[in-house]
C-alpha positions, 0 to 999 in steps of 0.5 A: 154290624150296621154302620150306625152300630160301628159309628156308635162304637167308634164314639164310644171308644173315643170317649174311653180314650178321653177318659183316660187322657190326663188333664192339663193340670195333671200333665203339668204336674207330671212334667214338674215331677219329672223336672224335680227328679232331674234337678235332684239327680243333677244336683245331688247324685250324677252329673255329666261331663265331656272330656276335652283333652288327652291328659287321661288317655287311654282311660279317658279319651277326648270325646268321652262323656261321663257320669259322675258320682257327686256324693261318694266323698261328701261327709256321711253325716253332712246335711248336704248329703240327703241320700247318704242311706242310698249311696255309700260314702268313702274318703278319697284314696290313692288310685281314684279318678277324681273331678276337682276344682282347679286350684289356679281357677276354682270355677274350672273342673279337671279330672286326673288320678290321685297318686299321693295321699296325705303323709305320702312320700312321693318321687317320679323317676322316668314318669313312673311314681314311687310312693313310700319307697315302693313303685306304684303298680300303674297299669293304666299309664300311657306314655305318648311321645313328647319332648323330654322334660327333666322336671316333668319326667323326674320329680321333684326337681332340684332346680327351676327348669320349666316355664310352665311351673307355677312360681308359687307352687315352686316355693311350696315344692322346695319347702315340702321336699325331703331327701329328694321326696315330696311329702304330701301335707295333711288335707292335700292330694297329689294328682297326675294325668294317666297320659303322663307326658301330655298332662299339666297336673300337680307337677306343675301347679301343686296339691289339690285340697280335700275340699276341692275334690267334687266327684268321681267318674262312674261311667262312660255313657257316650263317646264321640270320635274327636281328634286328640293332639297325640293322634297320628295324622290319617292321610286324605284325598279328594276322591268321591265316596260311595253310599257304603262309605257314608254308612261306614262313617255314620256308624263309626262317628261314636266309639260304641265299644266304650258306651257303659264302660266303668271308669277305674 
């Protein structure tokens, strides 16, 4: 092929590529569509969260990134649930891990596990929950070492023994306690952390209303190794490292085995 023919072929190829390249309006329309889909997913379906504390160890670890289902608890027939035909709706159940608005500061979101639902008769003995006369099967429980607390470990307490207790909750607690058991009122839920010794939960500030429960964690989509207050100290030294040590640190900055782990 002559040089002139090669040049002509190159020009023809460039023109074909230009014909298939999107125009500026087409590119803007595509970008706008992507933004709309992302906003829809974030508003109605899924939302990311980062776990900041050890209260749900070892179900959720400090540094876990979660995707939560924002529609699972939305009323099925509600106009605010535009995808009710796609995602199944159900009510809050005992044992669910839930994201909710903190009763003492509704702008703040917390994550705990539902232990008591409306009508339940509940008490805690040595950190283990008993509901309606039966001790719950709680395979997710963790008891990291902590200073003993009569109020935290055995609930409901008969006396005000912990300065961390909300005084208003203490008055409600006394009125809703019968024969040593707390009765969960209608429309309310009692939540606890899986790390039972290191969680500020319903024991300290009270019930969570049904309206305050916002979503349910679905999956851990990433997890960064971050220190927890319950971690044991790891000795350090000043010795210089090598390239292999750097590679090991690079590979271990995340908890790769937790990625895409479903939250139960």
